[in-house]
Every structure is written in C-alpha cells, then in structure tokens.
C-alpha positions in Angstrom: 95.4 97.8 106.9 93.6 98.0 103.5 94.2 101.4 101.8 92.3 100.2 98.8 89.1 100.2 100.9 89.4 104.0 101.3 90.3 104.4 97.6 87.7 105.1 95.0 86.2 102.4 92.7 88.6 103.4 90.0 91.6 103.2 92.3 90.4 99.7 93.5 90.6 98.5 89.9 94.3 99.5 89.9 94.9 97.8 93.2 93.4 94.6 91.8 96.5 94.4 89.5 98.7 94.0 92.6 96.7 93.5 95.8 99.9 92.8 97.7 101.2 96.3 97.0 98.8 99.2 96.1 101.8 101.5 95.5 103.0 99.2 92.6 99.5 99.4 91.1 100.0 103.2 90.8 103.2 103.0 88.8 102.0 100.0 86.9 99.1 102.0 85.7 
C-alpha cells in the first residue's frame, strides 16, 4: 500500500522525509 500516491504533491514532499512511515512525516512537518 502506498498512501503517498493518493496524497497531494505537497503531501508527497512530506512523505519524502520518511517514506517508511508517512504518519511520521506529518508530525515531523
């Protein structure tokens, strides 16, 4: 499953920080 694919371009940028865990990218941002 790749939730970042459904995310917007801006969200993908956050996911790039931690591709292993998209949720961490949210709190990291």
